[in-house]
Every structure is written in structure tokens, then in C-alpha cells.
C-alpha positions in Angstrom: 5.6 28.6 -73.5 4.4 29.8 -70.0 6.7 31.6 -67.7 8.3 29.5 -65.0 6.9 30.6 -61.6 9.2 32.1 -59.1 8.8 31.7 -55.3 10.9 33.8 -53.0 11.9 32.4 -49.5 13.0 35.1 -47.1 15.6 33.4 -44.9 16.4 34.2 -41.3 19.3 36.5 -40.2 21.4 34.0 -38.2 23.4 31.1 -39.4 21.9 28.6 -36.9 18.3 29.7 -37.9 19.1 29.2 -41.6 20.4 25.7 -40.8 17.2 25.0 -39.0 15.3 26.2 -42.0 16.8 23.7 -44.4 14.1 21.1 -43.8 11.6 23.7 -44.9 13.7 24.6 -48.0 13.9 20.9 -48.9 10.2 20.4 -48.4 9.4 23.4 -50.7 11.9 22.2 -53.3 10.3 18.8 -53.3 6.8 20.2 -53.3 7.4 22.6 -56.2 10.0 20.9 -58.4 9.2 23.0 -61.5 9.2 26.4 -59.7 12.3 28.6 -59.4 13.0 29.0 -55.7 14.8 32.3 -54.9 16.5 32.7 -51.5 16.4 36.2 -50.2 19.3 36.3 -47.7 22.5 37.7 -46.4 25.6 36.8 -48.5 27.1 34.5 -45.9 24.2 32.1 -46.4 25.3 31.4 -50.0 28.5 29.8 -48.6 26.5 28.1 -45.9 24.2 26.4 -48.4 26.9 25.7 -51.0 26.8 22.1 -52.2 23.0 21.8 -51.7 20.3 22.1 -54.4 17.5 23.5 -52.4 17.5 26.9 -54.0 17.8 27.8 -57.7 19.0 31.4 -57.2 19.4 34.0 -54.6 18.8 37.7 -54.0 21.3 39.2 -51.6 21.1 42.1 -49.2 22.7 43.5 -46.1 21.0 45.3 -43.2 23.7 48.1 -43.5 25.4 49.5 -46.5 28.2 47.1 -47.6 29.8 45.8 -50.9 27.2 47.5 -53.1 24.4 45.2 -52.0 20.9 46.4 -51.4 20.0 47.4 -47.9 16.5 47.1 -46.4 15.4 50.1 -48.4 17.0 49.1 -51.6 15.7 45.5 -51.2 12.2 46.7 -52.3 13.4 47.7 -55.7 15.4 44.4 -56.0 12.4 42.4 -55.1 10.2 44.2 -57.6 12.8 43.6 -60.3 12.9 39.9 -59.4 9.2 39.5 -60.4 8.4 37.0 -57.8 5.0 35.3 -57.9 4.9 34.6 -54.2 7.0 35.1 -51.0 7.3 32.8 -48.0 8.5 34.7 -45.0 10.6 32.6 -42.6 11.4 35.8 -40.8 9.0 37.3 -38.1 9.9 40.9 -38.7 7.6 43.7 -39.8 10.2 45.1 -42.2 10.5 41.9 -44.3 6.8 41.7 -44.8 6.7 45.4 -45.7 9.4 44.9 -48.3 7.5 42.1 -49.9 4.3 44.2 -49.9 5.9 47.3 -51.3 7.5 45.2 -54.0 4.1 44.3 -55.2 4.4 40.5 -54.6 0.8 39.2 -54.9 1.0 36.2 -52.5 2.8 36.8 -49.2 2.7 33.9 -46.7 3.8 34.3 -43.1 2.9 34.1 -39.5 0.5 36.7 -38.2 2.6 38.4 -35.5 4.6 41.5 -34.7 1.8 43.8 -36.0 2.4 42.7 -39.6 -0.8 40.7 -40.4 -2.2 43.5 -42.6 0.8 43.2 -44.9 0.3 39.4 -45.5 -2.1 37.9 -48.0 -2.1 34.6 -46.1 -1.9 35.0 -42.3 -1.0 31.9 -40.4 -1.8 31.8 -36.7 1.3 31.2 -34.5 1.0 27.6 -33.3 1.2 26.6 -29.6 2.4 23.1 -28.4 2.7 21.5 -25.0 6.4 21.2 -24.0 7.2 17.6 -23.1 9.6 16.5 -20.5 13.0 16.7 -22.2 15.5 14.0 -21.5 18.6 16.0 -20.5 21.3 15.9 -17.8 19.7 18.4 -15.5 16.0 19.4 -15.6 15.1 22.3 -17.9 12.1 23.2 -15.8 9.8 24.0 -18.7 7.9 20.8 -19.3 4.1 21.1 -19.3 3.8 24.7 -20.5 2.4 25.9 -23.8 5.0 27.4 -26.1 5.7 28.0 -29.8 7.0 24.8 -31.4 10.7 24.2 -31.9 12.2 26.4 -34.6 12.5 23.6 -37.2 8.8 22.8 -36.8 7.8 26.4 -36.7 9.4 27.0 -40.2 7.9 23.7 -41.5 4.5 25.0 -40.6 4.8 27.5 -43.5 5.8 24.7 -45.9 2.8 22.6 -44.8 0.5 25.6 -45.3 1.4 25.8 -49.0 0.9 22.1 -49.5 4.3 20.5 -48.9 5.1 17.2 -47.2 6.9 18.0 -43.9 7.6 14.5 -42.6 11.4 14.8 -42.9 12.6 17.2 -40.2 16.3 16.6 -40.6 18.6 19.5 -41.2 20.8 19.3 -44.2 24.1 20.8 -45.4 27.0 19.8 -47.7 30.7 20.3 -47.9 32.1 21.2 -51.3 35.5 19.9 -52.7 37.0 23.4 -52.3 35.9 23.5 -48.7 37.5 20.1 -48.1 40.8 21.3 -49.6 41.0 24.3 -47.2 40.4 21.9 -44.3 43.2 19.8 -45.6 45.5 22.9 -45.5 44.4 23.5 -41.9 45.1 19.9 -40.9 48.6 20.2 -42.4 49.3 23.5 -40.6 48.2 21.9 -37.3 50.4 18.9 -38.0 47.3 16.7 -37.6 47.1 13.2 -39.0 44.0 12.5 -41.1 43.9 9.0 -39.7 43.7 10.1 -36.1 40.2 11.0 -34.8 39.7 14.6 -34.1 37.3 16.1 -31.5 36.2 19.7 -32.3 35.4 22.0 -29.4 33.3 25.1 -30.2 33.0 27.5 -27.3 31.5 30.4 -29.1 28.1 32.1 -29.0 28.0 35.2 -31.1 27.5 38.2 -28.8 26.0 36.3 -25.8 28.7 35.8 -23.2 26.2 33.9 -20.9 26.3 30.9 -23.3 30.1 30.4 -23.0 31.7 27.6 -20.9 34.6 28.9 -18.7 37.9 29.0 -20.5 39.7 27.0 -17.8 37.1 24.1 -18.3 37.7 24.2 -22.1 41.4 23.9 -21.5 41.0 21.0 -19.0 38.7 19.1 -21.4 41.1 19.6 -24.4 44.0 18.4 -22.4 42.3 15.3 -21.1 41.1 14.4 -24.6 44.6 14.9 -26.1 46.2 12.8 -23.3 43.9 10.0 -24.5 45.4 10.2 -28.0 42.7 12.2 -29.8 43.4 15.3 -31.8 41.6 18.4 -30.5 40.7 21.3 -32.7 39.4 24.5 -31.2 36.8 26.0 -33.6 36.5 29.7 -34.0 35.3 32.5 -36.2 37.2 35.7 -36.9 35.9 37.4 -33.7 36.9 34.4 -31.5 40.3 33.8 -33.0 42.3 35.3 -30.2 40.5 33.3 -27.5 40.9 30.0 -29.3 44.6 30.7 -30.0 45.1 31.6 -26.3 43.5 28.3 -25.1 45.6 26.2 -27.5 48.8 28.1 -26.3 48.0 27.5 -22.6 47.1 23.8 -23.1 50.5 23.5 -24.9 50.0 19.9 -26.2 51.0 18.8 -29.7 47.5 17.2 -30.3 45.7 20.5 -29.5 45.4 23.2 -32.0 43.4 26.3 -32.8 41.5 26.9 -36.0 42.5 30.5 -35.5 45.9 29.9 -36.9 44.3 29.8 -40.4 44.6 33.1 -42.2 41.0 33.1 -43.4 38.1 31.7 -41.4 35.2 31.4 -43.9 32.1 29.5 -43.0 33.0 26.9 -45.6 36.0 26.0 -43.5 33.7 25.6 -40.4 31.6 23.2 -42.4 34.6 21.1 -43.5 36.1 21.0 -40.1 32.9 19.9 -38.4 32.2 17.4 -41.1 35.4 15.4 -40.3 35.0 15.6 -36.5 34.7 12.3 -34.6 32.5 14.3 -32.2 31.7 18.0 -31.5 31.4 19.6 -28.1 29.6 22.9 -28.5 27.7 25.7 -26.9 24.2 26.6 -28.2 25.3 28.5 -31.3 25.5 28.3 -35.1 28.3 25.7 -35.3 26.1 23.4 -33.2 23.5 23.4 -35.9 26.0 23.0 -38.7 27.5 19.9 -37.0 24.0 18.4 -36.5 23.2 19.1 -40.2 26.4 17.2 -41.2 25.3 14.3 -39.0 28.1 14.4 -36.5 27.7 13.2 -32.9 27.1 16.5 -31.0 27.4 17.2 -27.3 25.7 20.5 -26.6 26.3 22.6 -23.5 23.2 24.6 -22.6 23.1 27.5 -20.1 20.5 30.2 -20.3 18.7 28.9 -23.4 16.1 26.1 -23.6 16.9 22.9 -25.6 13.3 22.6 -26.6 13.3 25.8 -28.7 16.1 24.5 -31.0 15.7 20.7 -30.8 17.1 18.8 -33.7 16.1 15.7 -35.6 19.2 14.2 -37.2 21.4 12.0 -35.0 20.6 11.7 -31.3 22.1 14.8 -29.8 23.5 14.8 -26.2 22.2 17.8 -24.4 23.9 18.8 -21.1 22.3 21.4 -18.8 22.5 22.2 -15.1 19.5 21.7 -12.8 19.0 25.3 -11.6 15.8 27.1 -10.8 16.9 30.2 -12.7 17.4 28.5 -16.1 16.5 28.9 -18.8 16.4 32.7 -18.4 17.4 33.4 -22.0 19.4 36.4 -20.9 22.4 37.6 -22.8 24.2 38.2 -19.5 23.5 36.4 -16.3 21.0 38.6 -14.3 22.4 37.2 -11.0 26.1 37.7 -12.1 27.1 34.1 -11.2 26.9 32.3 -14.6 26.3 29.1 -12.7 24.3 27.5 -15.5 27.5 27.2 -17.5 30.1 27.1 -14.7 28.4 24.1 -13.0 28.8 21.9 -16.1 31.5 19.5 -15.0 34.5 18.6 -17.2 34.3 14.9 -16.3 30.6 14.8 -17.2 31.3 16.4 -20.6 34.3 14.0 -21.2 32.1 11.0 -20.4 29.5 12.3 -22.9 32.2 12.6 -25.6 33.4 9.1 -25.2 29.9 7.7 -25.1 29.1 9.5 -28.3 32.2 8.2 -29.9 31.7 4.6 -29.0 28.0 4.1 -29.1 26.2 3.1 -32.3 25.0 6.0 -34.4 21.4 6.5 -33.6 18.8 8.5 -35.6 17.0 11.0 -33.3 13.5 10.2 -32.3 11.4 12.6 -34.4 8.1 11.8 -32.6 
């Protein structure tokens, strides 16, 4: 009996990027149904992808020493022991290509960039596409230029290269029964009614403060939504717990609560919370992509980043962005110190977008 082939897929570092890679994982799974697909990834991605069947197994690592997992250096030995027949690199880094090469993997597929082409056995040229005029509130000022394709399409280019059908560009996640149960516990602690629609507000953006909406605007939006009889849950991760709790305390309304009151804030809880939202208001961050992948109506607030780079293909997403000549600057902190791209997003405009998303028929995004 011949040995089952094993293909490694090196996943990106960030949660949002891994969600945008799920169409590629699904395409490779469908294209190679008899091959064992091994995800090479950070541990948090196991929980993110729980409930899906796109990967057969995983090889975990951390960039720094933690919990006895391989680091970048130790990953070479782990990859060699995994006896992979091929590696598809969704990452752009030099080190991930070097790790695959040093592990002796015979077929290494990736984009030819960042001085790593000599490490690849199949070098794919980085594609360029013409940026179309994007229909958003406020012009993004980038239409007509050449750029790399949106991240979802960029990853799918690798799947297409190895012979997979890439016609389905929708992101995909699932919620497990255990994740639903911890969301039930949170609803009880918030004294929320399962029968009352809940709007989730996610005003987080990892370490990039320039992507945040001003706290006073979040408070005003939450209060207005609650006064109309909807429950409002402020989403947060462990590092944003204090801010979310503060907003809920200052709004001081029985229909407004912070997810930060939960003792543990695993990514599985984030999935379950977003999955039961009537609509999600979010900054450009990982939870935005999770909500999209769970097919929720999403209103995304864009400041320094460009909606084209991370466009989505599930339900029609409402993108709100200010018409300013300085955006999208992609800076982690506003170079002009005014943060107007986020400050100028009006609460009433966001509120109208929420109610439109709630009441309009669910529309599949145009994937053309």
C-alpha cells in the first residue's frame, strides 16, 4: 500500500489573515481529497479553525519560546520529522521559506518576493491588478492604480498554481457546541435574553491605535442602539478588556454589556458571540473577518487602511470610510496627529448603516 502524501500549508501569523486564507484551505482540501493536509501554524489558529474540516492535522510553533512548542529554529526539526512531500507557503517571509528548505521538503511553492526566491522550488510571480472604484461612503482615493490583489485572491493564487478550483472565494469558519455553551454562559452573566437581537461592537485593532474609533462615539452608538431596544455587546480580547468594561460602565444601560466580564476570553468565545449577532460594527481587525466568515451583516469602519486590500466575498459588507486626501496612509499612528479618518466617522451614519443592514434582505457579495 502506497504512503498517503502529506502537504504542509504554512499559515499566516495574524487571525484575520488566516480567516482570509480559508478559501485557499478549502480549495486545496477539495483539490486533493486523498492527501493529508498539515497546517503549520500558531496554536491560536487551532481554536480559530475548530469545527471545520479543511485540515487533517497541524504542526504548531511559536515565534518565541513558550509552552514547550518549537520556535523558528526548532521548527526545522519538526518539519523534517513530519516528512512532508510539499509545502505551500501562504506567508511572505524569508524565514518560513528557509525553514522548509532546511527541512528537506522537496516541493516548496510560494511567491517570489522578499529575497527568498532561491529557497523555493516553484517561484510564483507576485500578481498585479488594477484597483477598481470601490463603492464606499467616502472615496478611498486609490482607484485606477496597480496593486497586489486583495489578500483572499492573493492566497488563492497559490491554490490555483497547484491545480485547484478557486471559484469560491467565501471565507469559512464554524462554531462548535462547546463554544456555543460558553457564549450561553456570557449571555446569562450579561442578563441578556436569547430572543432579543444583539448588536456586537468591536472597537479593537491589535496594536494599531490609528484604527480605533473614539471611545465617546462608541458610547454614543451603544446608548442609541440600546434605547431602541436592542442588546449591545462590546467585544474584546484580553488586552482590550479594561476599555470595553469602561465603556459599558459609562453607558450604564441594562441592555449594554462588556464581553470583558467573562473570566476567560478565548477566540472560540469570539466566534460564538459574533455568530449570534444580528449585526456587527467593527474596526478593520481580526474579529471583522471572523464575523464575515460566519456570514453576519458587518459594518466596517475604515481609517488608515484600504478596503481593497482586505475585501471580502461573503455577504455584502458595509464599508464606511472618510473622504480625506491623507487616507489610506496605512500608518500605525496618525502621521498628522489628528486621527481625522476615524474621528470624522459620524455616529448617526454608523447607526443608519446598522439599521439598514438589519432590515435589508441578506445579499451575497458581488464576487466579480
